[in-house]
N, C-alpha and C positions, 0 to 999 in steps of 0.2 A: 583473150576475149576480142580485143580490137582487131587482130588479125582476121579472125574468122568472120567478124561483123563486116569488115570492109571487103573481104573476098565475096561475100553475099551481096554486097551493095546496099547494105542497111545503114541507115543513119543512126546516131545515138538516140535521136528522138523516136524513131520507129521501133528500135530495140527496146527503149524504155516503155513505150506504149504497150508493147506486146507482154511486158511482165508487171505493168502497173507502177512504173517508176518515171521520175523526170530524167531528161537527158543529163542534168547535172549529176544525178546519182550514178548514171552509167559512166560519165567522165571520171568520177571519183573511183569506181571500181577499176576501170581501165588504167588509171594512173597508179593504182595501189594505195590510194589515200584511205580507202575503207576496204575491209575484209569482206569476202563473199561467203555467206554461210552455205552449208551443204544443200539445203532446200532450194535456195536461189541459184546455186551452181547447177543443180539438176535442171531447173527451169531454163536456164541459159543453154544447156546442152541440148534441150529439146527444140528450142527456137532456132538455134544456130546449126541444128541437124548434125551434131557430133556426139560421140560418147563422152561421158564425164571425164574419162582418162585423157582426152584431148588437152584438157587444161593443165595436166601434170606432166606432159611429154618433155618439158625442159628440165625437170627435176632429176637430180643425180640418182643413179640406180641403187647405189649403196650409201648408207650413212655410217659414220664412224662412231663407235661407242663413246670415244673420248672427246668428240666435238660437241661444243655447247649448243643447245637448242636446235634450230633449223639451219645452222651454218652450212654453207655450200662448200667450204673448203677451197680446193683448187679447181672446182667446176667453172668452165668458161661460160658466161652468160650468152644466151641466144641473142644474136643481133637482128632485131626485127626491122631495122631501117630499110633494107632491101624489099621487105615484103609489104611495106606501106607505100611504096612508090607507085605513082599512077601507071608507069610503064610496066611494072610487075604485074599489077592487077589486071591491066589489059591483056598481057600475055597469058596469064592464067585463065582468064575468062574465054579467050580465043582457043586455047588448048582444049578446054573441056567442052567447047562448042563443037568440036570434031566428033561426029557420031561413031566413027569406026575405031574400036579399041586397037586394031592392028596399025592403023595410020598414027594414032597417038603414040603408040609404042615406038614406031620408027622415028617420029619426031623427037621423041624423048631421047632415043639412042643417037641421033644426029646431034642433038644439042650437047649431050654428054661427051661425044667425040671431040666436037669443035672446042669444048672447054678444056679437055685433057690436052689437045694440041696447043691450045693458048697458055697452058700451065696455070689456069686459074681454078680447076676443079678441086673442091675440098671432098672429103669423105661423104659419099652419098649412101645412105642407109638402105640399100636395096632397090629393086626395080620400081618403075613408075606403076601406080594403080592402074588397073584396066577395067 
């Protein structure tokens, strides 16, 4: 939730006001101190302009029958550190400010090529959105 909120440039206070909560409650949701109910999750998805499934993208695809509860087993947790950096947010906003999908696609391909040459590219799951 924090990732999408910051990408949209919303403060915790603004998001809280949109759903009738305090910024402290938003903090608790983002830190995982409080659980988010289904109805509230739906509200957040509408305000943050993403499908509800967006909040489940990090979950493992399969669950093992023998694993207790919601254990993630060997799943590597998603590292959000890079996505909350000011530099990353500026880059993403600038990228989506480019009106032409063709130009955005070429910039994506250029960036991907440079990352491959630098040896830093990890598995990207498909092409950039257009």
